[in-house]
Biopython code that builds the backbone (N, CA, C, O; Angstrom):
import numpy as np
from Bio.PDB.StructureBuilder import StructureBuilder

atoms = [
    (1, "MET", "N", (-26.611, -15.533, 86.908)),
    (1, "MET", "CA", (-25.341, -16.165, 86.624)),
    (1, "MET", "C", (-24.874, -15.769, 85.229)),
    (1, "MET", "O", (-25.645, -15.836, 84.271)),
    (2, "THR", "N", (-23.647, -15.368, 85.115)),
    (2, "THR", "CA", (-23.077, -14.954, 83.841)),
    (2, "THR", "C", (-22.199, -16.064, 83.291)),
    (2, "THR", "O", (-21.379, -16.640, 84.005)),
    (3, "THR", "N", (-22.386, -16.355, 82.006)),
    (3, "THR", "CA", (-21.537, -17.357, 81.370)),
    (3, "THR", "C", (-20.615, -16.657, 80.391)),
    (3, "THR", "O", (-20.895, -15.541, 79.952)),
    (4, "THR", "N", (-19.526, -17.304, 80.053)),
    (4, "THR", "CA", (-18.574, -16.700, 79.124)),
    (4, "THR", "C", (-19.110, -16.689, 77.702)),
    (4, "THR", "O", (-18.639, -15.917, 76.866)),
    (5, "ASP", "N", (-20.104, -17.553, 77.417)),
    (5, "ASP", "CA", (-20.680, -17.615, 76.074)),
    (5, "ASP", "C", (-21.775, -16.575, 75.854)),
    (5, "ASP", "O", (-22.212, -16.368, 74.722)),
    (6, "ALA", "N", (-22.217, -15.926, 76.915)),
    (6, "ALA", "CA", (-23.322, -14.973, 76.785)),
    (6, "ALA", "C", (-22.898, -13.777, 75.944)),
    (6, "ALA", "O", (-21.804, -13.237, 76.108)),
    (7, "LYS", "N", (-23.775, -13.383, 75.055)),
    (7, "LYS", "CA", (-23.523, -12.194, 74.241)),
    (7, "LYS", "C", (-23.900, -10.968, 75.044)),
    (7, "LYS", "O", (-24.815, -11.021, 75.866)),
    (8, "PRO", "N", (-23.211, -9.869, 74.820)),
    (8, "PRO", "CA", (-23.613, -8.630, 75.491)),
    (8, "PRO", "C", (-25.039, -8.266, 75.089)),
    (8, "PRO", "O", (-25.450, -8.504, 73.953)),
    (9, "SER", "N", (-25.778, -7.697, 76.013)),
    (9, "SER", "CA", (-27.158, -7.353, 75.705)),
    (9, "SER", "C", (-27.212, -6.208, 74.699)),
    (9, "SER", "O", (-26.361, -5.319, 74.694)),
    (10, "LEU", "N", (-28.225, -6.254, 73.856)),
    (10, "LEU", "CA", (-28.402, -5.213, 72.847)),
    (10, "LEU", "C", (-29.145, -4.031, 73.445)),
    (10, "LEU", "O", (-30.131, -4.200, 74.162)),
    (11, "MET", "N", (-28.669, -2.849, 73.145)),
    (11, "MET", "CA", (-29.374, -1.632, 73.507)),
    (11, "MET", "C", (-30.386, -1.385, 72.397)),
    (11, "MET", "O", (-30.254, -1.966, 71.320)),
    (12, "PRO", "N", (-31.378, -0.554, 72.619)),
    (12, "PRO", "CA", (-32.304, -0.239, 71.524)),
    (12, "PRO", "C", (-31.533, 0.318, 70.324)),
    (12, "PRO", "O", (-30.580, 1.082, 70.481)),
    (13, "ILE", "N", (-31.962, -0.076, 69.136)),
    (13, "ILE", "CA", (-31.281, 0.352, 67.913)),
    (13, "ILE", "C", (-31.767, 1.758, 67.539)),
    (13, "ILE", "O", (-32.961, 1.960, 67.315)),
    (14, "PRO", "N", (-30.861, 2.713, 67.471)),
    (14, "PRO", "CA", (-31.266, 4.080, 67.106)),
    (14, "PRO", "C", (-31.824, 4.144, 65.677)),
    (14, "PRO", "O", (-31.412, 3.373, 64.810)),
    (15, "THR", "N", (-32.737, 5.044, 65.447)),
    (15, "THR", "CA", (-33.293, 5.220, 64.100)),
    (15, "THR", "C", (-32.524, 6.287, 63.324)),
    (15, "THR", "O", (-32.528, 6.281, 62.093)),
    (16, "ASP", "N", (-31.876, 7.185, 64.025)),
    (16, "ASP", "CA", (-31.053, 8.213, 63.383)),
    (16, "ASP", "C", (-29.815, 7.545, 62.782)),
    (16, "ASP", "O", (-29.145, 6.764, 63.458)),
    (17, "ASN", "N", (-29.507, 7.846, 61.516)),
    (17, "ASN", "CA", (-28.412, 7.194, 60.806)),
    (17, "ASN", "C", (-27.066, 7.302, 61.518)),
    (17, "ASN", "O", (-26.362, 6.304, 61.669)),
    (18, "ALA", "N", (-26.708, 8.504, 61.955)),
    (18, "ALA", "CA", (-25.409, 8.705, 62.608)),
    (18, "ALA", "C", (-25.343, 7.940, 63.928)),
    (18, "ALA", "O", (-24.337, 7.294, 64.222)),
    (19, "ALA", "N", (-26.400, 8.011, 64.714)),
    (19, "ALA", "CA", (-26.433, 7.306, 65.994)),
    (19, "ALA", "C", (-26.444, 5.791, 65.773)),
    (19, "ALA", "O", (-25.802, 5.048, 66.515)),
    (20, "ARG", "N", (-27.167, 5.340, 64.760)),
    (20, "ARG", "CA", (-27.216, 3.910, 64.472)),
    (20, "ARG", "C", (-25.829, 3.402, 64.082)),
    (20, "ARG", "O", (-25.426, 2.314, 64.495)),
    (21, "TRP", "N", (-25.102, 4.184, 63.292)),
    (21, "TRP", "CA", (-23.765, 3.786, 62.866)),
    (21, "TRP", "C", (-22.836, 3.626, 64.068)),
    (21, "TRP", "O", (-22.076, 2.661, 64.146)),
    (22, "GLU", "N", (-22.900, 4.566, 64.994)),
    (22, "GLU", "CA", (-22.095, 4.471, 66.217)),
    (22, "GLU", "C", (-22.526, 3.265, 67.048)),
    (22, "GLU", "O", (-21.690, 2.574, 67.629)),
    (23, "TRP", "N", (-23.839, 3.014, 67.101)),
    (23, "TRP", "CA", (-24.367, 1.863, 67.824)),
    (23, "TRP", "C", (-23.818, 0.561, 67.234)),
    (23, "TRP", "O", (-23.414, -0.335, 67.975)),
    (24, "ILE", "N", (-23.802, 0.456, 65.904)),
    (24, "ILE", "CA", (-23.284, -0.742, 65.238)),
    (24, "ILE", "C", (-21.827, -0.964, 65.609)),
    (24, "ILE", "O", (-21.440, -2.071, 65.983)),
    (25, "LYS", "N", (-21.017, 0.086, 65.506)),
    (25, "LYS", "CA", (-19.588, -0.052, 65.824)),
    (25, "LYS", "C", (-19.385, -0.447, 67.290)),
    (25, "LYS", "O", (-18.527, -1.271, 67.606)),
    (26, "TYR", "N", (-20.168, 0.139, 68.163)),
    (26, "TYR", "CA", (-20.079, -0.181, 69.590)),
    (26, "TYR", "C", (-20.455, -1.642, 69.843)),
    (26, "TYR", "O", (-19.753, -2.355, 70.561)),
    (27, "GLN", "N", (-21.559, -2.078, 69.253)),
    (27, "GLN", "CA", (-22.002, -3.457, 69.442)),
    (27, "GLN", "C", (-20.985, -4.455, 68.884)),
    (27, "GLN", "O", (-20.774, -5.518, 69.469)),
    (28, "LEU", "N", (-20.359, -4.119, 67.763)),
    (28, "LEU", "CA", (-19.319, -4.994, 67.214)),
    (28, "LEU", "C", (-18.140, -5.092, 68.176)),
    (28, "LEU", "O", (-17.617, -6.181, 68.413)),
    (29, "ARG", "N", (-17.724, -3.953, 68.731)),
    (29, "ARG", "CA", (-16.607, -3.954, 69.691)),
    (29, "ARG", "C", (-16.933, -4.805, 70.916)),
    (29, "ARG", "O", (-16.067, -5.517, 71.425)),
    (30, "LEU", "N", (-18.187, -4.735, 71.397)),
    (30, "LEU", "CA", (-18.589, -5.541, 72.548)),
    (30, "LEU", "C", (-18.418, -7.036, 72.269)),
    (30, "LEU", "O", (-18.199, -7.828, 73.185)),
    (31, "ARG", "N", (-18.520, -7.401, 71.012)),
    (31, "ARG", "CA", (-18.419, -8.806, 70.610)),
    (31, "ARG", "C", (-17.018, -9.174, 70.109)),
    (31, "ARG", "O", (-16.808, -10.261, 69.570)),
    (32, "GLY", "N", (-16.078, -8.268, 70.290)),
    (32, "GLY", "CA", (-14.707, -8.538, 69.883)),
    (32, "GLY", "C", (-14.511, -8.505, 68.383)),
    (32, "GLY", "O", (-13.598, -9.143, 67.858)),
    (33, "SER", "N", (-15.357, -7.769, 67.694)),
    (33, "SER", "CA", (-15.260, -7.663, 66.237)),
    (33, "SER", "C", (-15.169, -6.200, 65.840)),
    (33, "SER", "O", (-15.165, -5.309, 66.690)),
    (34, "SER", "N", (-15.096, -5.969, 64.544)),
    (34, "SER", "CA", (-15.050, -4.605, 64.016)),
    (34, "SER", "C", (-15.453, -4.646, 62.551)),
    (34, "SER", "O", (-15.564, -5.716, 61.953)),
    (35, "LEU", "N", (-15.666, -3.485, 61.990)),
    (35, "LEU", "CA", (-15.986, -3.406, 60.569)),
    (35, "LEU", "C", (-14.813, -3.913, 59.734)),
    (35, "LEU", "O", (-15.017, -4.577, 58.717)),
    (36, "SER", "N", (-13.594, -3.608, 60.153)),
    (36, "SER", "CA", (-12.411, -4.091, 59.436)),
    (36, "SER", "C", (-12.324, -5.612, 59.472)),
    (36, "SER", "O", (-11.975, -6.240, 58.472)),
    (37, "ALA", "N", (-12.640, -6.202, 60.614)),
    (37, "ALA", "CA", (-12.598, -7.663, 60.739)),
    (37, "ALA", "C", (-13.627, -8.305, 59.814)),
    (37, "ALA", "O", (-13.352, -9.332, 59.194)),
    (38, "ILE", "N", (-14.804, -7.705, 59.720)),
    (38, "ILE", "CA", (-15.842, -8.233, 58.823)),
    (38, "ILE", "C", (-15.370, -8.132, 57.378)),
    (38, "ILE", "O", (-15.566, -9.057, 56.591)),
    (39, "ALA", "N", (-14.748, -7.011, 57.032)),
    (39, "ALA", "CA", (-14.228, -6.839, 55.671)),
    (39, "ALA", "C", (-13.195, -7.916, 55.348)),
    (39, "ALA", "O", (-13.207, -8.491, 54.260)),
    (40, "ARG", "N", (-12.306, -8.183, 56.297)),
    (40, "ARG", "CA", (-11.287, -9.234, 56.091)),
    (40, "ARG", "C", (-11.941, -10.591, 55.877)),
    (40, "ARG", "O", (-11.548, -11.340, 54.983)),
    (41, "GLU", "N", (-12.939, -10.907, 56.697)),
    (41, "GLU", "CA", (-13.642, -12.195, 56.567)),
    (41, "GLU", "C", (-14.285, -12.352, 55.198)),
    (41, "GLU", "O", (-14.277, -13.439, 54.621)),
    (42, "LEU", "N", (-14.841, -11.260, 54.683)),
    (42, "LEU", "CA", (-15.525, -11.316, 53.385)),
    (42, "LEU", "C", (-14.563, -11.159, 52.215)),
    (42, "LEU", "O", (-14.943, -11.363, 51.062)),
    (43, "GLY", "N", (-13.318, -10.798, 52.510)),
    (43, "GLY", "CA", (-12.345, -10.622, 51.435)),
    (43, "GLY", "C", (-12.587, -9.374, 50.607)),
    (43, "GLY", "O", (-12.339, -9.358, 49.401)),
    (44, "VAL", "N", (-13.074, -8.326, 51.262)),
    (44, "VAL", "CA", (-13.312, -7.051, 50.574)),
    (44, "VAL", "C", (-12.367, -6.002, 51.157)),
    (44, "VAL", "O", (-11.751, -6.223, 52.199)),
    (45, "VAL", "N", (-12.260, -4.872, 50.485)),
    (45, "VAL", "CA", (-11.392, -3.815, 50.985)),
    (45, "VAL", "C", (-11.885, -3.325, 52.342)),
    (45, "VAL", "O", (-13.073, -3.402, 52.655)),
    (46, "ARG", "N", (-10.966, -2.830, 53.124)),
    (46, "ARG", "CA", (-11.266, -2.425, 54.498)),
    (46, "ARG", "C", (-12.393, -1.405, 54.594)),
    (46, "ARG", "O", (-13.150, -1.403, 55.565)),
    (47, "LYS", "N", (-12.506, -0.544, 53.599)),
    (47, "LYS", "CA", (-13.522, 0.516, 53.645)),
    (47, "LYS", "C", (-14.895, 0.060, 53.144)),
    (47, "LYS", "O", (-15.857, 0.822, 53.235)),
    (48, "ALA", "N", (-15.006, -1.141, 52.627)),
    (48, "ALA", "CA", (-16.288, -1.628, 52.091)),
    (48, "ALA", "C", (-17.431, -1.554, 53.103)),
    (48, "ALA", "O", (-18.532, -1.144, 52.736)),
    (49, "PRO", "N", (-17.212, -1.932, 54.354)),
    (49, "PRO", "CA", (-18.328, -1.841, 55.310)),
    (49, "PRO", "C", (-18.851, -0.421, 55.496)),
    (49, "PRO", "O", (-20.007, -0.238, 55.877)),
    (50, "GLN", "N", (-18.025, 0.579, 55.235)),
    (50, "GLN", "CA", (-18.463, 1.972, 55.356)),
    (50, "GLN", "C", (-19.611, 2.278, 54.393)),
    (50, "GLN", "O", (-20.418, 3.172, 54.647)),
    (51, "SER", "N", (-19.678, 1.537, 53.293)),
    (51, "SER", "CA", (-20.726, 1.761, 52.295)),
    (51, "SER", "C", (-22.118, 1.540, 52.863)),
    (51, "SER", "O", (-23.083, 2.170, 52.430)),
    (52, "VAL", "N", (-22.216, 0.639, 53.840)),
    (52, "VAL", "CA", (-23.515, 0.328, 54.445)),
    (52, "VAL", "C", (-24.123, 1.562, 55.101)),
    (52, "VAL", "O", (-25.343, 1.676, 55.220)),
    (53, "LYS", "N", (-23.276, 2.468, 55.519)),
    (53, "LYS", "CA", (-23.740, 3.672, 56.200)),
    (53, "LYS", "C", (-24.701, 4.483, 55.322)),
    (53, "LYS", "O", (-25.658, 5.072, 55.825)),
    (54, "ARG", "N", (-24.443, 4.509, 54.017)),
    (54, "ARG", "CA", (-25.257, 5.343, 53.139)),
    (54, "ARG", "C", (-25.920, 4.601, 51.988)),
    (54, "ARG", "O", (-26.813, 5.142, 51.336)),
    (55, "LEU", "N", (-25.490, 3.355, 51.728)),
    (55, "LEU", "CA", (-26.020, 2.595, 50.602)),
    (55, "LEU", "C", (-26.597, 1.260, 51.048)),
    (55, "LEU", "O", (-26.213, 0.714, 52.082)),
    (56, "ASN", "N", (-27.510, 0.754, 50.264)),
    (56, "ASN", "CA", (-28.045, -0.579, 50.496)),
    (56, "ASN", "C", (-27.016, -1.577, 49.979)),
    (56, "ASN", "O", (-26.800, -1.674, 48.771)),
    (57, "TYR", "N", (-26.385, -2.310, 50.873)),
    (57, "TYR", "CA", (-25.320, -3.255, 50.543)),
    (57, "TYR", "C", (-25.681, -4.567, 51.250)),
    (57, "TYR", "O", (-25.161, -4.852, 52.328)),
    (58, "PRO", "N", (-26.569, -5.366, 50.646)),
    (58, "PRO", "CA", (-27.120, -6.545, 51.314)),
    (58, "PRO", "C", (-26.086, -7.511, 51.881)),
    (58, "PRO", "O", (-26.264, -8.016, 52.989)),
    (59, "ARG", "N", (-25.028, -7.772, 51.159)),
    (59, "ARG", "CA", (-24.016, -8.718, 51.643)),
    (59, "ARG", "C", (-23.383, -8.222, 52.949)),
    (59, "ARG", "O", (-23.215, -8.990, 53.896)),
    (60, "MET", "N", (-23.043, -6.956, 52.987)),
    (60, "MET", "CA", (-22.409, -6.392, 54.175)),
    (60, "MET", "C", (-23.421, -6.248, 55.313)),
    (60, "MET", "O", (-23.086, -6.480, 56.475)),
    (61, "GLN", "N", (-24.644, -5.870, 54.985)),
    (61, "GLN", "CA", (-25.693, -5.763, 56.001)),
    (61, "GLN", "C", (-25.893, -7.116, 56.678)),
    (61, "GLN", "O", (-26.017, -7.189, 57.900)),
    (62, "LEU", "N", (-25.923, -8.177, 55.892)),
    (62, "LEU", "CA", (-26.092, -9.519, 56.454)),
    (62, "LEU", "C", (-24.906, -9.903, 57.332)),
    (62, "LEU", "O", (-25.090, -10.478, 58.405)),
    (63, "ALA", "N", (-23.700, -9.590, 56.889)),
    (63, "ALA", "CA", (-22.504, -9.924, 57.674)),
    (63, "ALA", "C", (-22.511, -9.205, 59.020)),
    (63, "ALA", "O", (-22.213, -9.812, 60.049)),
    (64, "ILE", "N", (-22.845, -7.933, 59.019)),
    (64, "ILE", "CA", (-22.885, -7.153, 60.262)),
    (64, "ILE", "C", (-23.979, -7.694, 61.173)),
    (64, "ILE", "O", (-23.752, -7.922, 62.362)),
    (65, "ALA", "N", (-25.165, -7.898, 60.612)),
    (65, "ALA", "CA", (-26.285, -8.396, 61.408)),
    (65, "ALA", "C", (-25.981, -9.762, 62.005)),
    (65, "ALA", "O", (-26.359, -10.037, 63.144)),
    (66, "THR", "N", (-25.306, -10.616, 61.255)),
    (66, "THR", "CA", (-24.969, -11.954, 61.742)),
    (66, "THR", "C", (-24.062, -11.873, 62.958)),
    (66, "THR", "O", (-24.272, -12.592, 63.935)),
    (67, "VAL", "N", (-23.059, -11.012, 62.911)),
    (67, "VAL", "CA", (-22.163, -10.850, 64.063)),
    (67, "VAL", "C", (-22.949, -10.363, 65.279)),
    (67, "VAL", "O", (-22.648, -10.743, 66.410)),
    (68, "LEU", "N", (-23.947, -9.530, 65.046)),
    (68, "LEU", "CA", (-24.744, -8.985, 66.148)),
    (68, "LEU", "C", (-25.875, -9.916, 66.577)),
    (68, "LEU", "O", (-26.575, -9.641, 67.552)),
    (69, "GLY", "N", (-26.053, -11.020, 65.846)),
    (69, "GLY", "CA", (-27.116, -11.963, 66.180)),
    (69, "GLY", "C", (-28.496, -11.444, 65.816)),
    (69, "GLY", "O", (-29.486, -11.784, 66.464)),
    (70, "LEU", "N", (-28.559, -10.621, 64.782)),
    (70, "LEU", "CA", (-29.816, -10.010, 64.343)),
    (70, "LEU", "C", (-30.061, -10.305, 62.870)),
    (70, "LEU", "O", (-29.224, -10.900, 62.192)),
    (71, "HIS", "N", (-31.213, -9.881, 62.394)),
    (71, "HIS", "CA", (-31.535, -9.921, 60.982)),
    (71, "HIS", "C", (-31.279, -8.511, 60.450)),
    (71, "HIS", "O", (-31.523, -7.542, 61.169)),
    (72, "PRO", "N", (-30.795, -8.366, 59.213)),
    (72, "PRO", "CA", (-30.548, -7.018, 58.683)),
    (72, "PRO", "C", (-31.752, -6.082, 58.789)),
    (72, "PRO", "O", (-31.579, -4.880, 58.993)),
    (73, "ALA", "N", (-32.955, -6.609, 58.654)),
    (73, "ALA", "CA", (-34.158, -5.766, 58.744)),
    (73, "ALA", "C", (-34.347, -5.196, 60.141)),
    (73, "ALA", "O", (-35.028, -4.183, 60.302)),
    (74, "ASP", "N", (-33.756, -5.829, 61.162)),
    (74, "ASP", "CA", (-33.826, -5.284, 62.525)),
    (74, "ASP", "C", (-32.997, -4.013, 62.640)),
    (74, "ASP", "O", (-33.354, -3.093, 63.376)),
    (75, "ILE", "N", (-31.887, -3.968, 61.906)),
    (75, "ILE", "CA", (-30.980, -2.834, 61.983)),
    (75, "ILE", "C", (-31.362, -1.741, 60.993)),
    (75, "ILE", "O", (-31.307, -0.555, 61.320)),
    (76, "TRP", "N", (-31.751, -2.142, 59.775)),
    (76, "TRP", "CA", (-32.113, -1.198, 58.717)),
    (76, "TRP", "C", (-33.536, -1.446, 58.243)),
    (76, "TRP", "O", (-33.725, -1.873, 57.104)),
    (77, "PRO", "N", (-34.542, -1.195, 59.071)),
    (77, "PRO", "CA", (-35.920, -1.498, 58.673)),
    (77, "PRO", "C", (-36.376, -0.717, 57.443)),
    (77, "PRO", "O", (-37.223, -1.189, 56.685)),
    (78, "GLU", "N", (-35.822, 0.465, 57.247)),
    (78, "GLU", "CA", (-36.230, 1.273, 56.094)),
    (78, "GLU", "C", (-35.742, 0.671, 54.776)),
    (78, "GLU", "O", (-36.235, 1.051, 53.714)),
    (79, "ARG", "N", (-34.799, -0.245, 54.819)),
    (79, "ARG", "CA", (-34.269, -0.870, 53.614)),
    (79, "ARG", "C", (-34.967, -2.185, 53.289)),
    (79, "ARG", "O", (-34.682, -2.810, 52.267)),
    (80, "TYR", "N", (-35.878, -2.599, 54.155)),
    (80, "TYR", "CA", (-36.556, -3.878, 53.978)),
    (80, "TYR", "C", (-38.056, -3.673, 54.055)),
    (80, "TYR", "O", (-38.543, -2.770, 54.735)),
    (81, "MET", "N", (-38.775, -4.519, 53.352)),
    (81, "MET", "CA", (-40.227, -4.451, 53.343)),
    (81, "MET", "C", (-40.758, -5.850, 53.616)),
    (81, "MET", "O", (-40.561, -6.759, 52.810)),
    (82, "ARG", "N", (-41.431, -6.026, 54.748)),
    (82, "ARG", "CA", (-41.940, -7.350, 55.121)),
    (82, "ARG", "C", (-40.861, -8.414, 55.035)),
    (82, "ARG", "O", (-41.108, -9.520, 54.554)),
    (83, "GLY", "N", (-39.658, -8.080, 55.504)),
    (83, "GLY", "CA", (-38.575, -9.046, 55.534)),
    (83, "GLY", "C", (-37.810, -9.190, 54.224)),
    (83, "GLY", "O", (-36.797, -9.886, 54.177)),
    (84, "ARG", "N", (-38.280, -8.542, 53.163)),
    (84, "ARG", "CA", (-37.580, -8.614, 51.880)),
    (84, "ARG", "C", (-36.862, -7.312, 51.635)),
    (84, "ARG", "O", (-37.271, -6.259, 52.124)),
    (85, "ARG", "N", (-35.795, -7.388, 50.880)),
    (85, "ARG", "CA", (-35.045, -6.176, 50.576)),
    (85, "ARG", "C", (-35.862, -5.285, 49.653)),
    (85, "ARG", "O", (-36.465, -5.767, 48.695)),
    (86, "LYS", "N", (-35.884, -4.018, 49.931)),
    (86, "LYS", "CA", (-36.532, -3.066, 49.037)),
    (86, "LYS", "C", (-35.774, -2.987, 47.725)),
    (86, "LYS", "O", (-36.367, -2.745, 46.673)),
    (87, "TYR", "N", (-34.461, -3.192, 47.782)),
    (87, "TYR", "CA", (-33.636, -3.118, 46.588)),
    (87, "TYR", "C", (-34.163, -4.028, 45.493)),
    (87, "TYR", "O", (-34.264, -3.614, 44.338)),
    (88, "SER", "N", (-34.499, -5.263, 45.843)),
    (88, "SER", "CA", (-34.966, -6.228, 44.852)),
    (88, "SER", "C", (-36.214, -5.702, 44.158)),
    (88, "SER", "O", (-36.333, -5.779, 42.935)),
    (89, "GLN", "N", (-37.134, -5.173, 44.939)),
    (89, "GLN", "CA", (-38.373, -4.680, 44.367)),
    (89, "GLN", "C", (-38.121, -3.445, 43.520)),
    (89, "GLN", "O", (-38.675, -3.327, 42.427)),
    (90, "ASP", "N", (-37.297, -2.523, 44.001)),
    (90, "ASP", "CA", (-36.986, -1.316, 43.231)),
    (90, "ASP", "C", (-36.264, -1.684, 41.940)),
    (90, "ASP", "O", (-36.556, -1.139, 40.876)),
    (91, "HIS", "N", (-35.323, -2.608, 42.046)),
    (91, "HIS", "CA", (-34.542, -3.006, 40.889)),
    (91, "HIS", "C", (-35.444, -3.595, 39.800)),
    (91, "HIS", "O", (-35.298, -3.264, 38.623)),
    (92, "ASN", "N", (-36.367, -4.463, 40.193)),
    (92, "ASN", "CA", (-37.269, -5.069, 39.213)),
    (92, "ASN", "C", (-38.174, -4.026, 38.584)),
    (92, "ASN", "O", (-38.439, -4.082, 37.384)),
    (93, "THR", "N", (-38.647, -3.082, 39.370)),
    (93, "THR", "CA", (-39.511, -2.030, 38.839)),
    (93, "THR", "C", (-38.751, -1.182, 37.827)),
    (93, "THR", "O", (-39.275, -0.866, 36.759)),
    (94, "ARG", "N", (-37.525, -0.817, 38.158)),
    (94, "ARG", "CA", (-36.729, -0.018, 37.233)),
    (94, "ARG", "C", (-36.471, -0.773, 35.939)),
    (94, "ARG", "O", (-36.519, -0.192, 34.855)),
    (95, "ALA", "N", (-36.200, -2.064, 36.051)),
    (95, "ALA", "CA", (-35.927, -2.858, 34.850)),
    (95, "ALA", "C", (-37.167, -2.895, 33.952)),
    (95, "ALA", "O", (-37.051, -2.782, 32.732)),
    (96, "ARG", "N", (-38.347, -3.051, 34.548)),
    (96, "ARG", "CA", (-39.573, -3.084, 33.746)),
    (96, "ARG", "C", (-39.802, -1.742, 33.068)),
    (96, "ARG", "O", (-40.158, -1.693, 31.891)),
    (97, "ARG", "N", (-39.599, -0.645, 33.807)),
    (97, "ARG", "CA", (-39.785, 0.672, 33.211)),
    (97, "ARG", "C", (-38.808, 0.878, 32.061)),
    (97, "ARG", "O", (-39.187, 1.365, 30.996)),
    (98, "HIS", "N", (-37.557, 0.508, 32.277)),
    (98, "HIS", "CA", (-36.548, 0.674, 31.234)),
    (98, "HIS", "C", (-36.910, -0.144, 30.006)),
    (98, "HIS", "O", (-36.842, 0.347, 28.879)),
    (99, "ASN", "N", (-37.293, -1.391, 30.228)),
    (99, "ASN", "CA", (-37.675, -2.234, 29.094)),
    (99, "ASN", "C", (-38.903, -1.684, 28.392)),
    (99, "ASN", "O", (-38.996, -1.744, 27.166)),
    (100, "GLY", "N", (-39.844, -1.148, 29.156)),
    (100, "GLY", "CA", (-41.043, -0.561, 28.546)),
    (100, "GLY", "C", (-40.697, 0.640, 27.693)),
    (100, "GLY", "O", (-41.255, 0.799, 26.607)),
    (101, "LYS", "N", (-39.788, 1.496, 28.155)),
    (101, "LYS", "CA", (-39.383, 2.662, 27.381)),
    (101, "LYS", "C", (-38.648, 2.235, 26.117)),
    (101, "LYS", "O", (-38.876, 2.786, 25.040)),
    (102, "ALA", "N", (-37.770, 1.255, 26.254)),
    (102, "ALA", "CA", (-37.004, 0.808, 25.096)),
    (102, "ALA", "C", (-37.934, 0.200, 24.049)),
    (102, "ALA", "O", (-37.749, 0.396, 22.848)),
    (103, "ALA", "N", (-38.935, -0.542, 24.523)),
    (103, "ALA", "CA", (-39.856, -1.202, 23.602)),
    (103, "ALA", "C", (-40.750, -0.181, 22.889)),
    (103, "ALA", "O", (-41.030, -0.319, 21.698)),
    (104, "SER", "N", (-41.195, 0.844, 23.625)),
    (104, "SER", "CA", (-42.096, 1.818, 23.018)),
    (104, "SER", "C", (-41.340, 2.917, 22.266)),
    (104, "SER", "O", (-41.923, 3.635, 21.454)),
    (105, "GLY", "N", (-40.041, 3.042, 22.544)),
    (105, "GLY", "CA", (-39.275, 4.111, 21.929)),
    (105, "GLY", "C", (-38.828, 3.824, 20.512)),
    (105, "GLY", "O", (-38.332, 4.732, 19.845)),
    (106, "GLY", "N", (-38.977, 2.627, 20.030)),
    (106, "GLY", "CA", (-38.468, 2.514, 18.710)),
    (106, "GLY", "C", (-38.649, 1.232, 18.085)),
    (106, "GLY", "O", (-38.239, 1.040, 16.940)),
]
sb = StructureBuilder()
sb.init_structure("model")
sb.init_model(0)
sb.init_chain("A")
sb.init_seg("    ")
for serial, (resi, resn, name, xyz) in enumerate(atoms, 1):
    if name == "N":
        sb.init_residue(resn, " ", resi, " ")
    sb.init_atom(name, np.array(xyz, "f"), 0.0, 1.0, " ", f" {name:<3s}", serial, name[0])
structure = sb.get_structure()
């Protein structure tokens, strides 16, 4: 039995970046949404969601994943480590290295 509230079933998420991007757009369309609609909801420029294609953009990743009923790590596993963003860990490491260089440099 099909209900009107049922979400379209998810296909396997491609690991290839280009295929994954097309998969995301397709899945959004199945749900009556789009990258532009997400941008409007977040109050960002229309092209902002495009950044997710090549950059770690946690806010946009979460917005897209939420529309799809997923966690961002399900869609971009390479950007997350044990459920946490890799960005946070990389950012902290870089800050420590920078502070260490500044402290030892002079």
